[in-house]
Every structure is written in C-alpha cells, then in structure tokens.
DRENDRENVEX-720381 format. One line per field, with one value per residue (C-alpha): residue number from 1; residue in one letter; x, y, z. Coordinates in nm, 3 decimals. Example, Ala and Ser with C-alpha at 12.3 -4.5 7.8 and 13.67 -1.06 7.14 Angstrom:
seq	1_2
type	a_s
xx	1.230_1.367
yy	-0.450_-0.106
zz	0.780_0.714
END
This chain:
seq	1_2_3_4_5_6_7_8_9_10_11_12_13_14_15_16_17_18_19_20_21_22_23_24_25_26_27_28_29_30_31_32_33_34_35_36_37_38_39_40_41_42_43_44_45_46_47_48_49_50_51_52_53_54_55_56_57_58_59_60_61_62_63_64_65_66_67_68_69_70_71_72_73_74_75_76_77_78_79_80_81_82_83_84_85_86_87_88_89_90_91_92_93_94_95_96_97_98_99_100_101_102_103_104_105_106_107_108_109_110_111_112_113_114_115_116_117_118_119_120_121_122_123_124_125_126_127_128_129_130_131_132_133_134_135_136_137_138_139_140_141_142_143_144_145_146_147_148_149_150_151_152_153_154_155_156_157_158_159_160_161_162_163_164_165_166_167_168_169_170_171_172_173_174_175_176_177_178_179_180_181_182_183_184_185_186_187_188_189_190_191_192_193_194_195_196_197_198_199_200_201_202_203_204_205_206_207_208_209_210_211_212_213_214_215_216_217_218_219_220_221_222_223_224_225_226_227_228_229_230_231_232_233_234_235_236_237_238_239_240_241_242_243_244_245_246_247_248_249_250_251_252_253_254_255_256_257_258_259_260_261_262_263_264_265_266_267_268_269_270_271_272_273_274_275_276_277_278_279_280_281_282_283_284_285_286_287_288_289_290_291_292_293_294_295_296_297_298_299_300_301_302_303_304_305_306_307_308_309_310_311_312_313_314_315_316_317_318_319_320_321_322_323_324_325_326_327_328_329_330_331_332_333_334_335_336_337_338_339_340_341_342_343_344_345_346_347_348_349_350_351_352_353_354_355_356_357_358_359_360_361_362_363_364_365_366_367_368_369_370_371_372_373_374_375_376_377_378_379_380_381_382_383_384_385_386_387_388_389_390_391_392_393_394_395_396_397_398_399_400_401_402_403_404_405_406_407_408_409_410_411_412_413_414_415_416_417_418_419_420_421_422_423_424_425_426_427_428_429_430_431_432_433_434_435_436_437_438_439_440_441_442_443_444_445_446_447_448_449_450_451_452_453_454_455_456_457_458_459_460_461_462_463_464_465_466_467_468_469_470_471_472_473_474_475_476_477_478_479_480_481_482_483_484_485_486_487_488_489_490_491_492_493_494_495_496_497_498_499_500_501_502_503_504_505_506_507_508_509_510_511_512_513_514_515_516_517_518_519_520_521_522_523_524_525_526_527_528_529_530_531_532_533_534_535_536_537_538_539_540_541_542_543_544_545_546_547_548_549_550_551_552_553_554_555_556_557_558_559_560_561_562_563_564_565_566_567_568_569_570_571_572_573_574_575_576_577_578_579_580_581_582_583_584_585_586_587_588_589_590_591_592_593_594_595_596_597_598_599_600_601_602_603_604_605_606_607_608_609
type	m_c_g_i_v_g_y_i_g_h_r_e_a_a_p_l_i_l_a_s_l_r_k_l_e_y_r_g_y_d_s_a_g_i_a_v_l_h_d_g_q_v_a_i_r_r_a_e_g_k_l_n_n_l_e_t_l_i_q_r_q_p_m_t_g_v_i_g_i_g_h_t_r_w_a_t_h_g_r_p_s_e_t_n_a_h_p_h_r_a_g_d_i_v_v_v_h_n_g_i_i_e_n_y_l_e_l_k_e_q_l_h_k_r_g_t_h_f_s_s_e_t_d_s_e_i_v_a_h_l_v_a_e_k_v_a_r_g_v_d_f_l_d_a_v_r_r_t_l_r_e_i_h_g_s_y_a_l_l_f_l_n_r_r_d_p_k_r_l_i_v_a_k_n_s_t_p_i_v_i_g_w_g_e_g_e_t_f_i_a_s_d_i_p_a_l_l_d_h_t_r_k_v_t_f_l_e_d_g_e_i_a_e_v_k_l_g_s_y_r_l_l_n_g_k_g_q_s_i_r_r_p_v_k_e_i_t_w_d_a_v_a_a_q_k_g_g_y_p_h_f_m_l_k_e_i_h_d_q_p_r_a_l_a_d_t_f_r_g_r_i_a_l_k_d_g_q_v_s_l_e_d_i_k_l_k_a_s_e_v_k_q_i_k_r_v_h_l_v_a_c_g_t_a_w_h_a_c_l_v_g_k_f_l_l_e_e_i_a_g_i_p_a_e_v_d_y_g_s_e_f_r_y_r_s_p_l_m_d_p_k_s_i_l_l_m_v_s_q_s_g_e_t_a_d_t_l_a_a_t_e_i_a_k_a_k_k_a_k_i_l_s_i_c_n_v_i_d_s_s_i_p_r_k_s_h_g_v_l_y_t_h_a_g_p_e_i_s_v_a_s_t_k_a_f_t_t_q_l_t_a_l_y_l_l_a_v_a_l_g_r_l_n_g_k_l_k_a_a_d_a_r_k_l_l_r_d_l_m_h_l_p_s_w_i_e_k_a_l_e_i_e_s_e_v_k_e_l_a_r_e_l_m_h_s_q_d_f_l_y_l_g_r_g_i_n_y_p_i_a_l_e_g_a_l_k_l_k_e_i_s_y_i_h_a_e_g_y_p_a_g_e_m_k_h_g_p_i_a_l_i_d_e_t_m_p_v_v_v_l_a_p_r_d_r_y_f_e_k_t_v_s_n_l_q_e_v_d_a_r_g_g_k_v_i_v_l_t_d_d_a_k_a_a_s_e_l_k_r_h_r_v_l_t_l_p_k_a_s_h_y_l_t_p_i_v_m_t_i_p_l_q_l_l_a_y_y_i_a_v_h_r_g_t_d_v_d_q_p_r_n_l_a_k_s_v_t_v_e
xx	-0.217_0.150_0.427_0.705_1.032_1.332_1.657_1.951_2.213_2.537_2.432_2.388_2.049_1.937_1.897_1.714_1.481_1.406_1.322_1.089_0.922_0.851_0.644_0.455_0.402_0.036_-0.016_0.060_0.265_0.242_0.602_0.880_1.197_1.485_1.715_2.041_2.284_2.660_2.957_2.745_2.578_2.221_2.168_1.807_1.675_1.312_1.119_0.766_0.567_0.628_0.917_1.091_1.168_1.340_1.539_1.660_1.762_1.956_2.137_2.261_2.321_2.417_2.373_2.596_2.509_2.376_2.089_1.803_1.432_1.205_0.858_0.610_0.333_-0.039_-0.105_-0.336_-0.195_-0.012_-0.016_0.207_0.549_0.917_0.892_0.607_0.763_0.895_1.136_1.113_1.405_1.435_1.782_1.923_1.582_1.447_1.095_0.858_0.489_0.172_-0.149_-0.291_-0.195_-0.535_-0.411_-0.119_-0.246_-0.245_0.099_0.234_0.119_0.297_0.614_0.591_0.578_0.900_1.071_1.040_1.066_0.875_0.977_0.666_0.284_0.253_0.126_0.413_0.694_0.577_0.657_1.020_1.042_0.881_1.126_1.423_1.345_1.361_1.674_1.847_1.770_1.951_1.649_1.725_1.610_1.354_1.225_1.191_0.970_0.762_0.701_0.610_0.355_0.178_0.135_-0.005_-0.359_-0.445_-0.340_0.021_0.293_0.611_0.969_1.250_1.624_1.865_2.186_2.368_2.241_2.342_2.270_1.890_1.562_1.247_0.908_0.566_0.211_-0.142_-0.422_-0.200_0.004_0.376_0.574_0.933_1.112_1.411_1.689_2.038_2.217_1.981_1.638_1.367_1.064_0.769_0.405_0.306_0.443_0.505_0.784_0.973_0.930_1.247_1.448_1.272_0.955_1.005_0.806_0.677_0.361_0.323_-0.014_-0.171_0.008_0.333_0.687_0.980_1.350_1.502_1.868_2.080_1.904_1.719_1.450_1.279_0.900_0.720_0.352_0.187_0.294_0.659_0.660_0.863_0.655_0.732_0.571_0.648_0.791_0.548_0.645_0.489_0.397_0.309_0.452_0.638_0.612_0.237_0.295_0.463_0.283_0.342_0.362_0.047_0.087_-0.075_-0.130_-0.502_-0.537_-0.334_-0.558_-0.875_-0.746_-0.633_-0.993_-1.078_-0.780_-0.848_-1.217_-1.126_-0.865_-1.125_-1.361_-1.102_-1.093_-1.398_-1.676_-1.815_-2.046_-2.189_-2.316_-2.393_-2.158_-1.902_-1.592_-1.485_-1.187_-1.111_-1.470_-1.562_-1.942_-2.159_-2.510_-2.648_-2.471_-2.588_-2.947_-2.925_-2.807_-3.061_-2.870_-2.550_-2.397_-2.177_-1.925_-1.681_-1.560_-1.538_-1.552_-1.580_-1.901_-2.050_-1.958_-2.147_-2.458_-2.456_-2.383_-2.703_-2.904_-2.708_-2.740_-3.107_-3.220_-2.988_-2.934_-3.252_-3.059_-3.145_-2.852_-2.760_-2.488_-2.288_-2.000_-1.713_-1.681_-2.043_-2.093_-1.903_-2.106_-2.446_-2.584_-2.622_-2.861_-2.607_-2.601_-2.445_-2.679_-2.536_-2.244_-2.018_-1.886_-1.602_-1.495_-1.161_-0.897_-0.603_-0.738_-0.601_-0.885_-0.907_-1.277_-1.374_-1.134_-1.297_-1.619_-1.452_-1.463_-1.838_-1.888_-1.670_-1.868_-2.188_-2.039_-2.116_-1.932_-1.665_-1.598_-1.406_-1.351_-1.004_-0.729_-0.415_-0.321_-0.251_-0.345_-0.511_-0.878_-0.836_-0.627_-0.908_-1.172_-1.304_-1.296_-1.185_-1.262_-0.957_-1.025_-0.692_-0.697_-0.320_-0.145_-0.353_-0.118_-0.340_-0.516_-0.849_-0.973_-1.083_-1.006_-1.037_-1.393_-1.504_-1.336_-1.516_-1.845_-1.737_-1.653_-1.985_-2.161_-1.974_-2.055_-2.424_-2.440_-2.249_-2.474_-2.788_-2.687_-2.593_-2.921_-3.128_-3.282_-3.102_-3.171_-2.887_-3.026_-3.050_-2.700_-2.559_-2.716_-2.566_-2.223_-2.231_-2.308_-2.011_-1.778_-1.882_-1.800_-1.436_-1.543_-1.821_-1.563_-1.328_-1.614_-1.694_-1.331_-1.367_-1.555_-1.249_-1.179_-1.541_-1.521_-1.195_-1.356_-1.655_-1.422_-1.262_-1.608_-1.697_-1.363_-1.458_-1.785_-1.809_-2.079_-2.201_-2.503_-2.504_-2.835_-2.915_-3.186_-3.201_-2.878_-2.713_-2.784_-2.460_-2.274_-2.401_-2.247_-1.922_-1.904_-1.947_-1.684_-1.426_-1.475_-1.442_-1.132_-0.911_-1.051_-1.162_-1.498_-1.803_-2.026_-2.326_-2.475_-2.849_-3.125_-3.288_-3.634_-3.508_-3.380_-3.716_-3.698_-3.431_-3.140_-3.357_-3.333_-2.963_-3.014_-2.937_-2.754_-2.412_-2.462_-2.382_-2.617_-2.491_-2.782_-2.732_-3.013_-2.966_-3.267_-3.396_-3.716_-3.644_-3.572_-3.894_-3.887_-3.525_-3.608_-3.882_-3.627_-3.394_-3.672_-3.723_-3.358_-3.397_-3.696_-3.487_-3.205_-2.965_-2.675_-2.765_-2.514_-2.678_-2.519_-2.730_-2.693_-2.988_-2.924_-3.289_-3.276_-2.959_-3.139_-3.443_-3.225_-2.998_-3.060_-2.852_-2.497_-2.527_-2.258_-2.362_-2.234_-2.250_-2.559_-2.481_-2.700_-2.889_-2.670_-2.347_-2.469_-2.319_-1.970_-2.011_-2.162_-1.863_-1.607_-1.709_-1.749_-1.390_-1.267_-1.468_-1.322_-0.972_-0.976_-1.139_-0.863_-0.592_-0.740_-0.746_-0.383_-0.437_-0.218_-0.426_-0.245_-0.187_-0.473_-0.443_-0.533_-0.597_-0.414_-0.458_-0.496_-0.671_-0.533_-0.657_-1.002
yy	-9.058_-8.964_-9.149_-9.327_-9.462_-9.635_-9.779_-9.979_-10.114_-10.036_-9.739_-9.373_-9.356_-9.001_-9.034_-9.368_-9.229_-8.917_-9.130_-9.352_-9.048_-8.923_-9.237_-9.166_-8.794_-8.855_-8.955_-8.598_-8.301_-8.042_-8.098_-8.360_-8.460_-8.708_-8.827_-9.005_-9.165_-9.155_-9.198_-9.167_-8.845_-8.788_-8.531_-8.413_-8.209_-8.084_-7.850_-7.712_-7.776_-8.030_-8.269_-8.039_-7.804_-8.082_-8.188_-7.833_-7.815_-8.140_-8.022_-7.726_-7.933_-8.288_-8.591_-8.899_-9.239_-9.583_-9.592_-9.339_-9.268_-9.024_-8.882_-8.684_-8.525_-8.468_-8.249_-8.364_-8.220_-7.895_-7.668_-7.743_-7.598_-7.692_-7.721_-7.970_-8.170_-8.518_-8.672_-8.571_-8.614_-8.658_-8.734_-9.022_-9.126_-9.012_-9.109_-9.075_-9.142_-9.197_-9.196_-9.024_-9.063_-9.019_-8.971_-8.741_-8.448_-8.664_-8.802_-8.459_-8.323_-8.608_-8.541_-8.168_-8.244_-8.448_-8.148_-8.241_-7.957_-7.987_-7.830_-7.897_-7.899_-8.260_-8.564_-8.763_-8.594_-8.733_-9.085_-8.992_-8.853_-9.157_-9.393_-9.161_-9.156_-9.529_-9.563_-9.301_-9.523_-9.815_-9.996_-10.181_-9.994_-10.255_-10.297_-9.919_-9.909_-10.198_-10.035_-9.707_-9.868_-9.989_-9.627_-9.482_-9.517_-9.466_-9.556_-9.562_-9.678_-9.582_-9.607_-9.543_-9.468_-9.467_-9.263_-9.508_-9.821_-9.787_-10.144_-10.161_-9.977_-10.051_-10.057_-10.076_-10.094_-10.045_-9.966_-9.791_-9.969_-10.053_-10.302_-10.426_-10.487_-10.722_-10.634_-10.778_-10.701_-10.411_-10.358_-10.107_-9.991_-9.802_-9.716_-9.856_-10.103_-9.853_-9.697_-10.029_-10.147_-9.986_-10.188_-10.514_-10.716_-10.932_-10.789_-10.868_-10.698_-10.610_-10.672_-10.466_-10.485_-10.615_-10.480_-10.551_-10.518_-10.456_-10.517_-10.544_-10.814_-10.966_-10.892_-11.018_-10.996_-10.979_-10.988_-10.773_-11.013_-10.991_-11.343_-11.402_-11.492_-11.602_-11.476_-11.583_-11.331_-11.226_-11.164_-10.849_-10.871_-10.506_-10.330_-10.024_-9.863_-9.841_-9.579_-9.339_-9.065_-9.220_-8.883_-8.727_-8.388_-8.522_-8.858_-8.784_-8.750_-9.061_-9.249_-9.121_-9.255_-9.578_-9.673_-9.891_-10.107_-10.103_-10.199_-10.486_-10.610_-10.602_-10.843_-11.033_-11.405_-11.372_-11.425_-11.760_-11.626_-11.961_-12.045_-11.682_-11.721_-11.499_-11.652_-11.474_-11.683_-11.490_-11.471_-11.823_-11.810_-12.112_-12.092_-12.207_-11.919_-11.656_-11.770_-11.697_-11.337_-11.093_-10.770_-10.626_-10.326_-10.131_-9.910_-9.664_-9.306_-9.032_-9.148_-9.513_-9.418_-9.294_-9.634_-9.800_-9.593_-9.733_-10.076_-10.058_-10.033_-10.324_-10.555_-10.488_-10.488_-10.766_-10.988_-10.912_-10.855_-10.557_-10.320_-10.029_-9.771_-9.604_-9.364_-9.539_-9.241_-9.281_-9.657_-9.729_-9.470_-9.625_-9.970_-10.144_-10.439_-10.702_-11.073_-11.390_-11.351_-11.008_-10.911_-10.620_-10.506_-10.252_-10.058_-9.882_-9.800_-9.814_-10.073_-9.855_-9.606_-9.593_-9.506_-9.796_-10.036_-9.971_-10.133_-10.475_-10.477_-10.425_-10.701_-10.940_-10.872_-10.943_-11.253_-11.107_-11.210_-10.953_-10.892_-10.614_-10.452_-10.308_-10.210_-10.249_-10.615_-10.735_-10.399_-10.393_-10.414_-10.727_-10.887_-10.838_-10.970_-11.323_-11.259_-10.987_-10.879_-10.696_-10.433_-10.455_-10.086_-10.071_-9.797_-9.477_-9.187_-8.882_-8.800_-8.755_-9.106_-9.190_-9.542_-9.674_-9.548_-9.696_-10.029_-10.034_-9.995_-10.278_-10.498_-10.423_-10.518_-10.849_-10.915_-10.844_-11.087_-11.353_-11.324_-11.318_-11.642_-11.807_-11.717_-11.807_-11.462_-11.411_-11.644_-11.767_-11.590_-11.256_-11.305_-11.374_-11.047_-10.853_-11.004_-10.944_-10.578_-10.568_-10.698_-10.398_-10.151_-10.074_-9.978_-9.754_-9.581_-9.533_-9.362_-9.145_-9.029_-8.903_-8.598_-8.482_-8.177_-8.067_-8.099_-7.906_-7.618_-7.622_-7.621_-7.299_-7.135_-7.242_-7.204_-6.877_-7.004_-6.995_-7.261_-7.569_-7.792_-8.150_-8.334_-8.699_-8.952_-9.318_-9.509_-9.194_-8.975_-9.099_-8.998_-8.641_-8.654_-8.789_-8.520_-8.250_-8.405_-8.420_-8.057_-7.959_-8.169_-8.038_-7.696_-7.564_-7.460_-7.514_-7.777_-7.983_-8.306_-8.354_-8.591_-8.400_-8.429_-8.275_-7.961_-7.788_-7.845_-7.588_-7.570_-7.407_-7.085_-7.067_-7.086_-6.780_-6.702_-6.746_-7.105_-7.395_-7.690_-8.023_-8.258_-8.631_-8.730_-9.076_-9.217_-9.430_-9.459_-9.124_-8.933_-8.738_-8.635_-8.535_-8.315_-8.151_-8.070_-7.933_-7.703_-7.577_-7.471_-7.315_-7.115_-6.947_-6.854_-7.128_-7.232_-7.591_-7.852_-8.183_-8.528_-8.767_-9.086_-9.015_-8.839_-8.733_-8.578_-8.396_-8.242_-8.144_-7.988_-7.802_-7.465_-7.600_-7.719_-8.095_-8.359_-8.678_-9.010_-9.364_-9.562_-9.816_-10.065_-9.927_-10.063_-9.955_-9.602_-9.464_-9.564_-9.403_-9.086_-9.056_-9.003_-8.653_-8.542_-8.648_-8.468_-8.154_-8.136_-8.201_-7.931_-7.668_-7.733_-7.710_-7.384_-7.243_-7.345_-7.568_-7.865_-8.135_-8.442_-8.308_-8.082_-7.882_-8.034_-8.381_-8.714_-9.028_-9.265_-9.134_-9.356_-9.146_-9.100
zz	0.523_0.547_0.359_0.543_0.403_0.564_0.435_0.573_0.338_0.165_-0.059_0.024_0.193_0.118_-0.262_-0.222_0.041_-0.166_-0.471_-0.263_-0.101_-0.453_-0.505_-0.183_-0.217_-0.313_0.053_0.166_0.065_0.342_0.431_0.401_0.582_0.604_0.884_0.802_1.050_0.987_1.215_1.526_1.413_1.284_1.013_0.967_0.682_0.672_0.453_0.438_0.119_-0.150_-0.185_-0.433_-0.145_0.051_-0.254_-0.302_0.065_0.046_-0.267_-0.059_0.255_0.141_0.368_0.399_0.551_0.472_0.720_0.725_0.746_0.557_0.568_0.355_0.564_0.548_0.844_1.130_1.453_1.390_1.089_0.785_0.871_0.885_1.265_1.245_0.966_1.039_1.137_1.506_1.742_2.115_2.251_2.047_1.907_1.570_1.454_1.162_1.208_1.004_1.207_1.510_1.881_2.043_2.400_2.309_2.519_2.834_2.752_2.664_3.000_3.177_2.982_3.059_3.430_3.386_3.230_2.860_2.609_2.284_1.957_1.753_1.776_1.660_1.838_1.687_1.876_2.208_2.083_2.027_2.382_2.540_2.370_2.437_2.811_2.831_2.619_2.837_3.142_2.973_2.829_2.503_2.191_2.086_2.439_2.477_2.170_2.292_2.633_2.465_2.245_2.559_2.660_2.342_2.199_1.835_1.487_1.379_1.153_1.335_1.218_1.466_1.426_1.720_1.703_1.927_1.750_1.384_1.277_1.310_1.259_1.455_1.288_1.452_1.307_1.425_1.176_0.921_0.653_0.653_0.442_0.445_0.116_0.075_-0.167_-0.221_0.106_0.184_0.336_0.253_0.450_0.310_0.356_0.019_-0.233_-0.521_-0.319_-0.322_-0.682_-0.818_-0.566_-0.490_-0.537_-0.227_0.067_0.412_0.543_0.906_1.079_1.356_1.686_1.540_1.577_1.349_1.427_1.087_1.018_0.706_0.505_0.803_1.053_1.366_1.380_1.715_1.799_2.063_2.336_2.231_2.081_1.764_1.461_1.108_0.791_0.431_0.189_-0.085_-0.451_-0.600_-0.970_-1.040_-1.345_-1.221_-1.570_-1.514_-1.249_-1.493_-1.688_-2.032_-2.211_-2.057_-1.885_-1.569_-1.407_-1.393_-1.766_-1.821_-1.577_-1.745_-2.077_-1.914_-1.830_-2.131_-2.038_-1.668_-1.709_-1.940_-1.691_-1.413_-1.590_-1.792_-1.698_-1.476_-1.730_-1.844_-2.108_-2.220_-1.874_-1.771_-1.477_-1.306_-1.150_-0.830_-0.732_-0.411_-0.293_-0.197_-0.151_-0.194_-0.338_-0.006_0.170_-0.078_-0.052_0.323_0.277_0.418_0.360_0.221_0.399_0.159_0.339_0.184_0.182_-0.083_-0.441_-0.337_-0.149_-0.474_-0.627_-0.341_-0.412_-0.766_-0.614_-0.412_-0.737_-0.889_-0.590_-0.542_-0.903_-1.046_-0.743_-0.551_-0.229_0.000_0.036_0.261_0.199_0.477_0.498_0.675_0.905_1.020_1.017_1.335_1.528_1.476_1.558_1.217_1.212_1.117_1.188_1.039_0.740_0.658_0.438_0.503_0.164_0.192_-0.120_-0.125_-0.386_-0.142_0.097_0.380_0.440_0.818_0.845_0.616_0.783_1.120_0.999_1.013_1.395_1.391_1.134_1.331_1.650_1.460_1.293_0.949_0.634_0.534_0.164_-0.008_-0.344_-0.364_-0.608_-0.401_-0.355_-0.005_0.155_0.497_0.397_0.177_0.450_0.700_0.462_0.413_0.041_-0.199_-0.553_-0.691_-0.955_-1.137_-1.219_-1.171_-0.978_-0.954_-0.872_-0.909_-0.584_-0.763_-0.832_-1.189_-1.309_-0.954_-0.945_-1.277_-1.204_-0.867_-1.057_-1.286_-0.988_-0.823_-1.147_-1.159_-0.796_-0.849_-1.143_-0.947_-0.640_-0.858_-1.025_-0.694_-0.523_-0.825_-0.873_-1.204_-1.494_-1.714_-2.022_-1.839_-1.700_-2.046_-2.168_-1.877_-1.934_-2.308_-2.231_-1.996_-2.268_-2.479_-2.205_-2.304_-2.652_-2.519_-2.299_-2.597_-2.785_-2.480_-2.473_-2.832_-2.712_-2.515_-2.738_-2.705_-2.328_-2.322_-2.509_-2.274_-1.975_-2.097_-2.111_-1.762_-1.585_-1.406_-1.267_-0.885_-0.834_-1.022_-0.984_-1.110_-1.149_-1.214_-1.141_-1.039_-1.095_-1.240_-0.938_-0.765_-1.085_-1.035_-0.689_-0.825_-1.098_-0.834_-0.612_-0.893_-0.967_-0.604_-0.549_-0.823_-0.933_-0.589_-0.731_-0.512_-0.666_-0.553_-0.683_-0.642_-0.743_-1.025_-0.867_-0.544_-0.711_-0.671_-0.296_-0.231_-0.478_-0.742_-0.533_-0.632_-1.005_-1.215_-1.536_-1.372_-1.252_-1.483_-1.430_-1.562_-1.627_-1.678_-1.918_-2.070_-2.254_-1.966_-1.768_-1.600_-1.921_-1.953_-1.590_-1.615_-1.916_-1.710_-1.440_-1.707_-1.829_-1.473_-1.474_-1.821_-1.710_-1.444_-1.673_-1.567_-1.792_-1.890_-1.998_-2.098_-2.113_-2.316_-2.515_-2.740_-3.074_-3.104_-2.759_-2.854_-3.145_-2.938_-2.675_-2.916_-2.754_-2.464_-2.462_-2.532_-2.504_-2.684_-2.553_-2.689_-2.598_-2.326_-2.145_-1.845_-1.564_-1.737_-1.825_-1.496_-1.612_-1.953_-1.799_-1.567_-1.843_-1.959_-1.596_-1.522_-1.832_-1.747_-1.398_-1.532_-1.799_-1.575_-1.323_-1.595_-1.729_-1.373_-1.314_-1.010_-0.913_-1.074_-0.941_-0.594_-0.501_-0.180_0.154_0.010_0.016_-0.186_0.105_0.417_0.692_0.987_1.120
END
C-alpha cells in the first residue's frame, strides 16, 4: 500500500528519494517523509498530505547526506497526520514500513511495561523500538533486525537506517513488495520498479522471509534461517517514458486513450490465426492436463474482480470449463472445493494485492495449479504462480484502473480460447473466428473513443447528480458494476451496478427524475429484455442514458440520451462498452474538481488485508 524508497551512494540522497517517491505516490498520499544520515546525525522531515507538502518543507529546511530512506503513506493504523507519518525513529534506529503488524498491540504493551514512550499511533513505530532496544544492548544491527522479525506477525516491507552505522541499510520482506536496484557505485531500494527506472534497470527482488544487508554497490541476502543465498540480477526492459502523461491533463485520460495500443500489445505475438491457436509461452499447460481440469477459481479484488466475472462467461462458454469467482478478501475465509484438477487463476494489475496473493496458500495446500494474469512483470503474484499471462498494458499510474482492466479482459479471452483448443471443446474454425474478432478490437476501441466529446457534454449535465444506477445483462452485467465503481472512485458520487432484471426486486424503489440510470443495451440475446427494463425506469420518471451498438435501436430510443458504439462481436462487447463508462466517470470527476489521478482514501496497490 505505502511506498518505500532507500538510497546509499555518492549523490545527495534527499532529491533522489523525493523523485522516486513521486513515482510511488499512487501507493498512498496521506503523508510523506524522509530521513537522511550525515556526519553521525539523522535529519527527518515529515508532512501530512501529498508529497508537495514534504517538498515545500525540505525547500525551507534542506537536508544533506548520501544515505537515506523515504516513505509515502496510505493510512492503516493511525489517522493521516505529521505525527503518524514515516519515517519513525527510536534511539539510533529509523524505519519505514509498508504492511500491517498484526500483533502490535501485544508488543506495544510489552514495550510500555519496559518504559518505552511512543510518539505515534502507528503499528510501525514499535518495530523501530524493538530493533533499537537490541542495538542499545550491543547486538549487531543486522542481527537486531533478524531477532525483531521473529517477534512480529504480519505483512511487511521494512527498511532500516542506523545512525551509528552509516555504511549500510537493512531491508526485510514478508508479503509486501520490495526491490533493490543497482547503479554505478550506488544502490537504490523501492517498493516498485517505476521508482528505479530513472537510475537503473538492474534489479534484485526479495522474496518472503528474506533480509538484505545493502551497502554501497553490494548486498548480502539472507533467508529466514539466516543463511546466505544468491539471486541473479534481472534486467528491466520497461520504457520509462510510458509512465509520463504525454500531454494529457491526467494520467487517467492518457491511459483511457492508450487502450487500443495496450490491447494490441496484449494479444500481439500470441495468435496463430491459421491454426486457430493461442500461444501462451509462460503458461505451460498440456492438452492432457487441460482435459483434466474440473474447475477454475478466479480470484481478484476491485476492478480485477469485475474482469473475473466476465472471465467466468468466457471460460464456461468458450472453453466449456466450470468457473467460480471470488473476492480475494473472502476466498481465504471459506473452504473452496479445490483439488489437483482445479486451477486458481489470480487477476491483478500490480501483482501485489495482498488479499489476492493470500489465495496461493490455499491452492498450494490443495495441490491446485496456480496461474495468474498480471501487468507488472516479476511482481509477487506471478512469482508465486506456476504460469502467468502478462497483459503488457504498460505502467498504469492513475489509481482508477482503465487499460489494466480492458487488457485483463483481453487476456481472459485469450486464455479461454487457448484452453478451449487444448481440451477439444473449441473447434479450429470457431477459434479462428474468435481470434479474427480479437484482431479487430483495437479499431473498435478507437471508434468508441470518437464519442468522447459527446460523453464530456453529458458529464456536464449529470455532474450534480447524487446517485447513479448502472444496468446490464449477461456478460455485460459486470461492466455495469465496473462503470459504477469508476464513478464512485473518482467523483465520490454514490453509484450501484445491477443486473437489469434484478432492478425490479428493490432498486426500482429509488428511481425518480433525479437519478440517472445508465443502461447497457447491445443488440444481443438479452436486448429485448433490457429494453423492457429500460421502459420500467422510464415509466417512473428516471433519467435514462442508453449505450447501444445498434443504430436502429438508437433511433427507436431517441427520446432518451443514447450513446452509439461500434458493433463488436458478442464476447468483446464488454470491452467496447467499458470505454464510454470510463470517459463518463472521468469527465464528471473533472467537472466536479476532484483529484482524478489520486482520489481520496485510495491507493493503486493494496498490499494490506
């Protein structure tokens, strides 16, 4: 959730750490802080709110030193405030933390009894005190951290600085991401790869239970037993320019417009049209294995969960494989019927979503195959999977997911075709038709983007509405959910997504002339029934906005506000329908003056339960 940065080298640390924190601010922006060590003294600067506030403070109170750590916070324990901002200090020890210490109350009580005074409400501060106690007794810095980790329970990426030990930083990981980057005579540490790309493309990932002693241009990596281990350095190939706005006023709008490219990149090189085959180079499944699959468990959170709901339709109808969909936050608390003939399919943009990641332990215990769909290469979820299908969306900076969602749908479509061909349920001719349709998808999305000005105008008309209802049927019902979520996330307007047929079982009571009702009505097998639901809204004075891909329908429904979209094939309609809903949410938020890219209380990567 939070963003962590560390530096040890020959340059001034503060500007480098600030620049890297800027790349991580999407992970949380309740507060931020930096600690820098120089001449045996630690300077700490912290500020509530966004990173701009910290930058202003440091301009007034400059910092000098070539070793330091930084943090941008998404609050879990303790309200957003300067006092609760990281870094936290105890004696000579300074720490930044991403995660949750589950037994912190017990540990805090023990520390209280030993006379410890706390300056914050956070669970993170106790870690600094535990390490400081041991260091004060003469325990080596690294050993003090190792002993402390045996006392704490929970998820963490921890980065420690010691005032009396200016030549090394200590890093520890359990369930939350951390990566070390190697420059020329300098070393960088960060929660995510984008924070490193301006300085290096050579990285080392820490795995759960590991500790790293980081020095100038070198490190020592230890496992949970304290044994030294070796890990090869990886070369990152990302284009850092892709993470810049490119002239758009917000990252979200850039990422909406980036979707034709992102979708093409997701299926590029994976389609053998002549044979009706899909190449999934990182998912090594044999036909004999696929024929044995009894069930696929799709697990995700937020927007990715909506992608999974569409994926259920795709897997069952194209591949003929039964599928279940679970929230990551719920999956671990039930007893899913999994066995070696089951697949756990995790879907995540970041690959670090804690609730989704937890599903791997259940799958391992049940000896199920673990697969994932992910955007961020070498993140935790892919590394814990037997196979991964990368979406190739590129860096997605805006907290509200757009291109990550549609590329997830594209990846699920590819996977369904691949599995259907391997298990023999999908004939070559049918597969060729599905893949030809997919190759048309970027052009359909480009046409859908052409109604942007119309959506912008509509957004201005609707910006003062207090409640929205989104309706869809069949494979497009999840898109109604996604449309409502996007509006809630960035405009702070209450919105609900519903199966259109369920509207009369409760939500219809809410409909009046003040409530916009967005109806997804493609010309499919549900069309007539959807129109009937639309008329039920109309009869009660509701404000109807219709999304359709049928020009005749648009004419027939002209008394309503109609947005006409290009006609796509059935299984790809959800992706096309998503575009105007993203634009509608975006422009309503812009008109209302909210922070589109960094909406309140949210973070891009939710790495705590």
